[in-house]
C-alpha positions as CSV (number, residue, x, y, z in Angstrom):
1,M,95.2,-18.2,234.7
2,E,96.1,-15.8,231.9
3,K,99.3,-14.8,233.7
4,A,100.3,-18.5,234.2
5,I,99.8,-19.2,230.5
6,A,101.9,-16.1,229.6
7,K,104.7,-17.3,231.8
8,I,104.6,-20.7,230.0
9,Y,104.7,-19.1,226.6
10,A,107.7,-16.9,227.7
11,V,109.6,-20.0,229.0
12,V,108.9,-21.9,225.8
13,A,110.0,-19.0,223.6
14,A,113.3,-18.6,225.5
15,V,114.0,-22.3,225.2
16,V,113.3,-22.2,221.5
17,I,115.7,-19.2,221.0
18,I,118.4,-21.0,223.0
19,I,118.0,-24.2,221.0
20,A,118.1,-22.2,217.7
21,L,121.3,-20.4,218.7
22,V,123.1,-23.5,219.9
23,A,122.0,-25.7,216.9
24,G,122.9,-23.0,214.4
25,G,126.1,-22.0,216.1
26,M,125.4,-18.4,215.1
27,Y,127.3,-16.5,217.7
28,Y,128.8,-18.6,220.5
29,Y,130.3,-22.0,221.3
30,L,131.5,-23.5,224.5
31,S,135.3,-24.1,224.5
32,I,135.9,-24.4,228.2
33,P,133.3,-25.7,230.7
34,G,131.5,-22.8,232.2
35,Q,132.9,-20.2,229.7
36,V,131.3,-18.9,226.6
37,V,133.7,-17.7,223.9
38,E,132.7,-15.5,220.9
39,K,133.1,-17.2,217.5
40,T,133.2,-14.0,215.5
41,P,136.5,-13.8,213.6
42,I,139.5,-11.8,214.7
43,R,140.0,-9.6,211.7
44,I,143.7,-8.8,210.8
45,G,144.1,-6.1,208.2
46,F,147.0,-5.0,206.0
47,S,147.9,-3.7,202.6
48,Q,150.3,-5.5,200.2
49,P,152.0,-4.3,197.0
50,L,150.4,-7.1,194.9
51,T,151.1,-5.2,191.7
52,G,153.6,-2.6,190.6
53,S,157.4,-2.7,191.2
54,L,157.1,-4.6,194.5
55,G,154.4,-7.0,193.3
56,A,156.5,-10.2,193.4
57,G,157.3,-9.7,197.1
58,G,153.9,-8.6,198.0
59,Q,152.3,-11.7,196.4
60,A,154.7,-14.0,198.2
61,T,154.0,-12.2,201.5
62,L,150.3,-12.6,201.0
63,L,150.5,-16.4,200.3
64,S,152.7,-16.8,203.4
65,L,150.3,-15.0,205.6
66,K,147.4,-17.1,204.2
67,I,149.3,-20.3,205.1
68,W,149.9,-18.9,208.6
69,A,146.2,-18.0,209.1
70,E,145.1,-21.4,207.9
71,D,147.6,-23.1,210.2
72,V,146.3,-21.1,213.2
73,N,142.7,-21.8,212.3
74,A,143.3,-25.5,211.9
75,K,144.5,-25.6,215.5
76,G,141.4,-23.8,216.9
77,G,142.1,-20.2,216.0
78,L,143.4,-17.2,217.9
79,L,141.9,-16.9,221.4
80,G,139.4,-19.5,220.3
81,R,138.3,-17.4,217.4
82,P,139.0,-17.9,213.7
83,I,141.4,-15.5,211.9
84,E,140.0,-13.5,209.0
85,L,142.5,-11.6,206.8
86,V,141.4,-8.3,205.4
87,Y,143.8,-6.9,202.7
88,Y,144.0,-4.6,199.8
89,D,146.5,-4.0,196.9
90,D,148.4,-0.8,197.4
91,H,149.9,-1.0,193.9
92,S,153.4,-0.4,195.3
93,N,152.2,3.2,195.8
94,P,152.8,4.7,199.3
95,A,149.9,7.1,198.9
96,D,147.6,4.1,198.4
97,T,149.1,2.4,201.4
98,A,148.3,5.3,203.8
99,A,144.7,5.4,202.5
100,I,144.3,1.7,202.9
101,Y,145.3,1.8,206.6
102,E,142.9,4.6,207.2
103,K,140.2,2.4,205.8
104,L,141.2,-0.7,207.6
105,I,141.2,1.1,211.0
106,G,138.4,3.7,210.5
107,V,136.0,1.9,208.2
108,D,136.7,-1.9,208.3
109,K,137.3,-1.7,212.1
110,V,139.9,-4.5,212.0
111,D,141.0,-5.9,215.4
112,L,144.7,-6.0,214.5
113,I,147.0,-4.8,211.7
114,L,150.2,-6.1,210.1
115,G,152.5,-4.0,207.9
116,P,153.0,-4.3,204.2
117,Y,156.1,-5.8,202.6
118,A,159.0,-3.5,201.9
119,T,160.3,-0.2,203.3
120,I,158.6,2.6,201.3
121,P,155.0,1.2,201.9
122,T,155.8,0.7,205.6
123,V,157.0,4.3,206.0
124,A,153.7,5.3,204.6
125,A,151.7,3.0,206.9
126,L,153.6,3.9,210.1
127,P,152.1,7.4,210.7
128,I,148.6,5.9,210.4
129,A,149.4,3.3,213.0
130,M,150.7,6.0,215.2
131,K,147.7,8.2,214.7
132,Y,145.4,5.4,216.0
133,N,147.9,4.0,218.6
134,R,148.1,0.6,216.8
135,T,150.8,-2.0,217.1
136,L,152.4,-2.5,213.7
137,I,154.6,-5.5,212.7
138,S,156.2,-5.0,209.3
139,V,157.8,-7.4,206.9
140,F,161.3,-6.6,205.3
141,A,161.2,-2.8,206.0
142,T,164.6,-1.2,206.3
143,Y,164.8,1.1,209.3
144,A,161.3,2.5,208.7
145,N,161.1,3.7,212.2
146,E,164.3,5.8,212.1
147,A,162.5,9.1,212.0
148,Y,159.5,8.2,214.2
149,H,160.8,6.2,217.2
150,Y,157.3,4.7,217.6
151,P,157.5,2.3,220.6
152,Y,154.9,-0.2,219.1
153,Y,156.5,-0.7,215.7
154,F,158.4,-3.9,215.1
155,S,160.4,-5.0,212.0
156,V,160.5,-8.6,211.1
157,M,163.6,-8.1,209.0
158,F,166.9,-10.0,209.2
159,A,169.1,-6.9,209.8
160,G,169.9,-5.7,213.3
161,P,169.2,-2.3,214.9
162,K,172.2,-0.4,213.3
163,L,172.6,0.8,209.7
164,T,176.0,-0.9,209.7
165,D,174.5,-4.3,210.4
166,W,173.2,-4.5,206.9
167,S,176.7,-4.6,205.3
168,I,179.1,-5.7,208.0
169,G,179.1,-9.3,206.8
170,F,180.1,-8.1,203.3
171,C,182.9,-6.1,204.8
172,E,184.1,-9.1,206.9
173,I,184.3,-11.2,203.8
174,V,186.3,-8.5,202.0
175,N,188.6,-7.9,205.0
176,S,189.4,-11.6,205.1
177,V,191.2,-11.5,201.7
178,L,192.0,-7.8,201.0
179,Q,193.8,-5.2,203.1
180,R,192.8,-1.6,202.5
181,P,191.0,-2.3,199.2
182,T,189.6,0.3,196.8
183,V,185.8,0.3,196.7
184,A,183.1,1.6,194.4
185,V,179.5,2.1,195.7
186,V,176.5,2.0,193.3
187,A,173.1,2.6,195.0
188,I,169.5,3.2,193.9
189,A,168.4,6.8,194.7
190,N,165.7,6.1,197.2
191,E,165.3,5.8,201.0
192,V,166.6,2.2,201.1
193,G,169.6,3.0,198.9
194,D,170.5,6.0,201.1
195,K,170.3,4.1,204.4
196,I,172.1,1.0,203.3
197,S,174.9,2.9,201.5
198,R,175.3,5.2,204.6
199,G,175.9,2.1,206.8
200,F,178.2,0.6,204.2
201,K,180.3,3.8,204.0
202,E,180.6,3.9,207.8
203,N,181.8,0.3,207.8
204,C,184.3,1.1,205.1
205,K,185.7,3.8,207.2
206,N,186.0,1.5,210.2
207,Y,187.7,-1.3,208.2
208,G,190.0,1.1,206.4
209,F,188.6,0.6,202.9
210,N,189.1,3.4,200.4
211,I,186.0,4.5,198.6
212,I,187.3,5.8,195.2
213,Y,184.0,6.1,193.4
214,E,180.4,6.5,194.4
215,T,177.2,7.0,192.4
216,S,173.4,6.7,192.6
217,Y,170.8,6.1,189.9
218,P,167.1,7.0,189.7
219,P,164.6,4.2,190.3
220,T,163.4,4.6,186.7
221,T,166.8,3.8,185.3
222,A,166.8,1.3,182.4
223,D,170.3,1.7,181.0
224,F,172.8,0.4,183.5
225,T,175.7,0.3,181.1
226,S,176.1,4.1,181.4
227,V,175.9,3.7,185.2
228,L,178.7,1.2,185.3
229,L,181.2,2.4,182.7
230,P,182.6,5.0,185.1
231,V,182.9,2.2,187.7
232,K,185.0,0.2,185.3
233,A,187.2,3.2,184.6
234,A,187.8,3.7,188.3
235,N,189.0,0.0,188.5
236,P,188.1,-0.7,192.1
237,D,189.0,-3.9,194.0
238,V,185.4,-4.2,195.3
239,V,182.1,-3.1,193.9
240,F,179.2,-2.9,196.3
241,F,175.6,-2.5,194.9
242,V,172.4,-1.4,196.7
243,S,169.6,-2.3,194.3
244,Y,166.0,-3.3,193.9
245,P,164.8,-6.4,192.0
246,T,164.6,-5.1,188.4
247,D,167.8,-3.0,188.9
248,S,169.7,-6.0,190.3
249,V,169.1,-8.0,187.1
250,G,170.0,-4.9,185.0
251,L,173.2,-4.3,186.9
252,I,174.5,-7.8,186.5
253,K,173.6,-7.9,182.8
254,A,175.4,-4.6,182.3
255,A,178.4,-5.7,184.4
256,K,178.8,-8.7,182.1
257,E,178.3,-6.7,179.0
258,I,181.1,-4.3,179.8
259,D,183.2,-7.0,181.4
260,L,183.4,-5.4,184.8
261,R,185.8,-7.6,186.8
262,P,186.6,-6.4,190.3
263,K,188.1,-8.9,192.8
264,I,184.8,-8.9,194.7
265,I,181.4,-8.0,193.4
266,G,177.9,-8.0,194.8
267,G,176.3,-6.4,197.9
268,S,172.8,-5.7,199.0
269,M,171.1,-6.7,195.7
270,T,167.5,-7.3,196.5
271,G,165.8,-9.5,194.0
272,L,168.7,-11.9,193.2
273,Q,167.3,-14.1,196.0
274,Y,164.2,-14.7,193.9
275,A,164.1,-17.8,191.7
276,F,162.5,-15.9,188.8
277,N,165.5,-13.5,188.7
278,Q,168.0,-16.3,189.3
279,L,166.6,-18.2,186.2
280,T,166.9,-15.0,184.2
281,L,170.6,-14.7,184.9
282,G,171.4,-18.3,185.3
283,K,175.2,-19.2,185.4
284,T,176.1,-15.5,185.1
285,L,175.6,-15.4,188.9
286,N,178.6,-17.5,189.6
287,G,180.9,-15.7,192.0
288,V,178.5,-12.9,192.9
289,I,178.0,-12.3,196.6
290,I,174.6,-11.1,197.9
291,H,172.8,-10.7,201.1
292,H,170.2,-13.3,202.0
293,S,167.7,-14.0,204.8
294,W,167.3,-17.8,204.7
295,I,168.3,-20.8,202.7
296,P,167.5,-24.5,203.4
297,A,170.9,-25.3,205.0
298,P,170.7,-27.8,208.0
299,A,171.7,-25.1,210.5
300,L,168.8,-22.9,209.4
301,M,166.1,-25.4,209.7
302,F,164.0,-24.6,212.8
303,N,160.8,-26.0,214.3
304,G,158.1,-25.8,211.5
305,T,160.4,-24.5,208.8
306,A,160.4,-27.6,206.5
307,E,156.6,-27.9,206.9
308,F,156.0,-24.3,205.9
309,I,158.4,-24.5,202.9
310,S,156.6,-27.6,201.7
311,K,153.2,-26.0,201.9
312,Y,154.5,-22.8,200.2
313,Q,156.1,-24.6,197.3
314,A,153.1,-26.8,196.7
315,L,150.9,-23.6,196.4
316,A,153.4,-21.4,194.6
317,P,152.5,-22.5,191.0
318,T,148.8,-21.8,191.7
319,Y,149.5,-18.3,193.0
320,G,152.2,-17.5,190.4
321,V,154.8,-16.5,193.0
322,D,158.4,-17.3,193.5
323,P,158.6,-21.1,193.3
324,L,161.2,-21.6,196.0
325,G,160.3,-19.0,198.6
326,Y,163.6,-18.9,200.3
327,Y,164.0,-15.2,200.8
328,L,160.8,-13.5,201.9
329,A,158.3,-16.3,202.6
330,P,159.6,-17.7,205.9
331,W,159.9,-14.3,207.4
332,S,156.4,-13.2,206.3
333,Y,155.0,-16.3,208.1
334,S,157.1,-15.4,211.1
335,A,155.5,-12.0,211.3
336,G,152.2,-13.7,211.8
337,Q,153.8,-16.0,214.5
338,V,155.1,-13.0,216.4
339,L,151.6,-11.4,216.5
340,Q,150.0,-14.7,217.3
341,Q,152.3,-15.5,220.3
342,A,151.8,-12.0,221.7
343,V,148.0,-12.2,221.6
344,E,148.0,-15.7,223.0
345,A,150.4,-14.9,225.8
346,T,148.5,-11.8,226.9
347,G,145.0,-13.1,226.2
348,S,144.2,-9.7,224.9
349,L,143.6,-7.6,221.7
350,D,144.5,-4.4,223.5
351,Q,147.1,-2.6,221.4
352,K,149.3,-1.3,224.2
353,I,149.3,-4.7,226.0
354,I,150.3,-6.5,222.8
355,G,153.0,-3.9,222.0
356,E,154.5,-3.9,225.4
357,Y,154.7,-7.7,225.3
358,I,156.5,-7.7,222.0
359,R,159.0,-5.1,223.3
360,T,160.0,-7.3,226.2
361,H,159.8,-10.9,225.1
362,K,161.4,-13.4,222.7
363,F,159.5,-15.3,220.0
364,Q,160.1,-18.8,218.6
365,T,159.5,-18.8,214.8
366,I,160.3,-20.8,211.7
367,V,163.4,-18.5,211.1
368,G,164.6,-19.0,214.7
369,E,164.3,-17.0,217.9
370,L,163.4,-13.3,217.4
371,E,163.8,-10.5,219.9
372,F,163.3,-6.9,219.2
373,D,165.3,-3.8,220.1
374,P,162.8,-1.8,222.2
375,A,164.3,1.5,221.1
376,S,164.1,1.0,217.3
377,G,161.8,-2.0,216.8
378,E,164.4,-3.8,214.7
379,L,165.8,-7.2,215.7
380,K,168.2,-7.0,218.6
381,E,170.6,-9.3,216.8
382,S,171.2,-9.4,213.1
383,K,170.4,-12.6,211.3
384,L,171.5,-11.4,207.9
385,L,173.4,-13.9,205.7
386,Y,175.9,-13.2,202.9
387,I,176.1,-16.0,200.3
388,Q,178.0,-16.6,197.1
389,F,176.7,-18.4,194.1
390,Q,179.1,-21.2,193.3
391,G,179.3,-24.0,190.9
392,L,176.3,-23.1,188.8
393,T,176.4,-25.4,185.8
394,R,172.9,-25.6,184.5
395,G,171.3,-22.3,185.2
396,D,167.9,-23.9,185.8
397,L,165.7,-24.2,188.9
398,L,167.6,-27.3,190.0
399,D,170.8,-25.2,190.3
400,F,169.1,-22.9,192.7
401,T,167.1,-25.4,194.7
402,G,168.7,-26.4,198.0
403,P,172.0,-25.1,199.5
404,T,174.4,-26.8,197.1
405,H,175.2,-23.8,195.0
406,L,174.2,-21.1,197.6
407,K,177.2,-21.1,199.9
408,V,176.8,-19.1,203.2
409,L,180.0,-17.1,203.8
410,Y,178.7,-15.1,206.8
411,P,178.0,-15.3,209.7
412,P,180.6,-17.9,210.8
413,K,178.0,-19.9,212.7
414,Y,176.1,-20.6,209.5
415,K,179.1,-20.8,207.2
416,S,178.7,-23.6,204.6
417,G,181.5,-22.9,202.1
418,D,184.7,-20.9,201.4
419,L,184.9,-17.7,199.4
420,I,185.8,-18.1,195.7
421,F,188.4,-15.3,195.3
422,P,189.0,-13.4,193.2
423,F,185.8,-13.1,191.3
424,P,186.1,-15.5,188.4
425,G,184.6,-13.2,185.8
426,W,181.6,-13.7,183.5
427,D,182.7,-16.6,181.3
């Protein structure tokens, strides 16, 4: 009799536990008949330069990834589980970046990682990803894998696999109006400046351009007038800059101050794509040619692009980030899409399986189709744009909103305007 009562109590207790778990939804839910799927989050970790010299880009990247995670979660999550983002501010300091990835992987035990925004933080993160055999997808890192050749690193960045890809569009524009021009190169003295200027000099050699002056400046430079006075003295036909956001503004201001007037001026000037810096310089930007990653031209609107830009711009004032989000934001969102599609296609969180899938497949994103070069992890085909600021009359946000005054000169398939040549000057 006692045994029978004990059995009854055991059955009742089991039923109560099952009801409590189902009612509370503590651990599991049924998504497919006959299958039980964990509801614990998939944790995706990364560092971002939310403060420091790269803070504006890091903040925009973070907002874009938050929008991506919310979009995925609204559609049922990743593999039926919600995404949870785990992130820390690396203060634009590569030493902090490395320590953060050690913590994310070793202490936080995140399931997946994404890279930080920008080259120098990514170079710091890559050895940690390699140490733990993690797949790493970076955002806007310039050839960070050049020294490592890590097979599971992938760069969501508009340039192609060769250093020359970064500046070939600029050289094509120059070559269309000038034969054997004289050129001056001015580059920031860091890893990015070295790589992009190397590729540009190789392009100059191939196109028959004559480099008559070349200089680099420390990242701490504040006085750009002294940097540019020798450039003016050299009197080149073309001036090609490789610069970071603060430097780009300083270089344009100094060029105007000393009335530097080559026939073509611009280059790889990171930061002049951001609305904040555009508003600082206003109409001064007329005639300047810069690289770009995306503008809202009809040919560059892909599935989901308009929806993302609308969400981003609605949230931008609250987060205090670039109000337009044309440059970095769509590509940051696309980094999440690449990871999402690889996980969903393989049904796995195994790092090698995900990495091998990314190496061998194409991805549909809000910046178009992306495919990675398996040797370098860079895009197989460059999507880099070169645009010229034209017809700026107000210098306010309206001037820089939409494609009206941002004319795509390269590549030909996205061309939306003709080159204003020669450079009209600073008046």
